[in-house]
C-alpha positions as a Markdown table, in Angstrom:
| # | Residue | x | y | z |
|---|---|---|---|---|
| 1 | Met | 0.4 | 0.3 | 0.4 |
| 2 | Lys | 1.7 | 3.2 | -0.8 |
| 3 | Lys | 1.6 | 6.1 | 1.8 |
| 4 | Arg | -0.7 | 9.6 | 0.2 |
| 5 | Ala | 1.0 | 12.9 | 0.9 |
| 6 | Lys | 0.7 | 14.8 | 3.7 |
| 7 | Pro | -0.5 | 18.1 | 2.5 |
| 8 | Ser | 1.6 | 20.6 | 3.8 |
| 9 | Glu | 4.0 | 17.9 | 1.4 |
| 10 | Thr | 1.9 | 18.6 | -1.3 |
| 11 | Gln | 1.4 | 22.0 | -0.9 |
| 12 | Glu | 5.2 | 22.4 | -0.4 |
| 13 | Ile | 5.5 | 20.2 | -4.1 |
| 14 | Leu | 3.2 | 23.1 | -5.5 |
| 15 | Glu | 4.6 | 26.0 | -4.0 |
| 16 | Ile | 8.3 | 24.8 | -5.7 |
| 17 | Val | 6.4 | 23.9 | -8.9 |
| 18 | Asn | 4.4 | 27.0 | -9.6 |
| 19 | Phe | 7.7 | 29.0 | -8.5 |
| 20 | Met | 10.3 | 27.4 | -11.1 |
| 21 | Lys | 6.8 | 27.3 | -14.3 |
| 22 | Asp | 6.8 | 31.3 | -13.0 |
| 23 | Arg | 10.8 | 32.0 | -14.3 |
| 24 | Met | 11.1 | 29.8 | -17.0 |
| 25 | Ala | 11.4 | 30.9 | -20.5 |
| 26 | Thr | 8.7 | 30.6 | -23.2 |
| 27 | Lys | 9.0 | 29.4 | -26.1 |
| 28 | Gly | 8.9 | 33.3 | -27.3 |
| 29 | Asp | 11.8 | 34.5 | -25.1 |
| 30 | Ile | 14.2 | 32.3 | -25.8 |
| 31 | Glu | 13.0 | 32.8 | -30.2 |
| 32 | Glu | 13.6 | 37.1 | -29.0 |
| 33 | Leu | 17.3 | 36.0 | -27.7 |
| 34 | Arg | 17.5 | 34.3 | -30.8 |
| 35 | Lys | 16.4 | 37.0 | -32.5 |
| 36 | Glu | 19.8 | 39.5 | -30.0 |
| 37 | Met | 22.0 | 36.8 | -30.3 |
| 38 | Val | 25.5 | 37.1 | -32.8 |
| 39 | Thr | 25.0 | 35.1 | -34.8 |
| 40 | Lys | 28.5 | 32.6 | -35.6 |
| 41 | Ala | 29.4 | 34.8 | -39.0 |
| 42 | Glu | 28.7 | 38.4 | -37.5 |
| 43 | Leu | 31.1 | 37.7 | -34.5 |
| 44 | Lys | 33.6 | 36.0 | -37.0 |
| 45 | Lys | 33.0 | 39.3 | -39.3 |
| 46 | Glu | 33.4 | 41.2 | -36.0 |
| 47 | Leu | 36.9 | 39.6 | -34.8 |
| 48 | Glu | 38.9 | 39.6 | -38.0 |
| 49 | Pro | 40.1 | 43.3 | -37.3 |
| 50 | Leu | 41.5 | 41.8 | -33.7 |
| 51 | Lys | 42.4 | 38.7 | -35.4 |
| 52 | Asn | 44.9 | 41.9 | -38.2 |
| 53 | Ser | 45.8 | 43.3 | -34.7 |
| 54 | Val | 46.9 | 40.8 | -32.8 |
| 55 | Asp | 49.0 | 39.0 | -36.3 |
| 56 | Ala | 50.6 | 42.5 | -36.0 |
| 57 | Val | 51.8 | 43.0 | -33.0 |
| 58 | Gly | 53.4 | 39.0 | -32.6 |
| 59 | Ser | 54.8 | 40.3 | -36.4 |
| 60 | Lys | 57.1 | 42.9 | -34.9 |
| 61 | Val | 57.5 | 41.6 | -31.4 |
| 62 | Ala | 59.4 | 38.7 | -33.4 |
| 63 | Gly | 61.2 | 40.8 | -35.9 |
| 64 | Thr | 62.3 | 42.5 | -31.7 |
| 65 | Asn | 63.6 | 38.7 | -30.9 |
| 66 | Asn | 65.4 | 38.9 | -34.3 |
| 67 | Arg | 67.4 | 42.4 | -33.8 |
| 68 | Leu | 68.2 | 41.1 | -30.3 |
| 69 | Asp | 69.5 | 37.7 | -31.1 |
| 70 | Leu | 71.3 | 39.3 | -33.6 |
| 71 | Glu | 72.9 | 41.6 | -31.7 |
| 72 | Ala | 73.6 | 39.2 | -29.2 |
| 73 | Met | 75.7 | 37.4 | -31.5 |
| 74 | Gln | 77.6 | 41.0 | -32.2 |
| 75 | Arg | 78.2 | 41.3 | -28.7 |
| 76 | Asp | 79.7 | 37.4 | -28.6 |
| 77 | Arg | 82.1 | 38.2 | -31.3 |
| 78 | Leu | 82.9 | 41.6 | -29.8 |
| 79 | Gln | 83.7 | 39.4 | -26.4 |
| 80 | Leu | 83.2 | 42.5 | -25.0 |
| 81 | Pro | 84.1 | 40.6 | -21.5 |
| 82 | Arg | 86.9 | 39.1 | -21.9 |
| 83 | Arg | 88.8 | 42.3 | -23.6 |
| 84 | Val | 87.0 | 44.3 | -20.6 |
| 85 | Ser | 88.7 | 42.3 | -18.1 |
| 86 | Asp | 91.8 | 42.1 | -20.2 |
| 87 | Leu | 92.1 | 45.6 | -19.8 |
| 88 | Glu | 90.8 | 45.9 | -16.3 |
| 89 | Val | 94.7 | 43.4 | -15.5 |
| 90 | Lys | 96.6 | 45.4 | -17.8 |
| 91 | Asn | 95.6 | 48.9 | -16.2 |
| 92 | Phe | 94.4 | 47.8 | -12.4 |
| 93 | Gly | 96.5 | 44.1 | -12.0 |
| 94 | Gln | 93.7 | 42.7 | -11.4 |
| 95 | Ser | 89.7 | 41.7 | -13.4 |
| 96 | Arg | 86.6 | 42.4 | -11.8 |
| 97 | His | 84.9 | 40.6 | -13.3 |
| 98 | Pro | 83.2 | 37.5 | -11.4 |
| 99 | Lys | 84.5 | 34.3 | -11.3 |
| 100 | Ser | 80.8 | 32.7 | -12.2 |
| 101 | Val | 80.7 | 34.5 | -15.4 |
| 102 | Pro | 82.2 | 33.0 | -17.4 |
| 103 | Leu | 84.4 | 35.1 | -20.8 |
């Protein structure tokens, strides 16, 4: 034999169902939202200038990195730390170059 819900429990359940029903979106609400939503094509069109700007910044960063790499290679070729150390030894009798950093 099934136990029947008490009237107060039934009333609570009805209140919960009515609360949910009052706040549920209707088919009309959803259609209205769809009209306001941006389509994938519209979004792609709007994002294209931003994508181009990001690509341009990326190119500039890559160019800067290449320039810095070239300057670092030139600096290595000049062997400035070694030359400065040699001059310090010649003029001061000892180099102040840190021992932990290779020449």
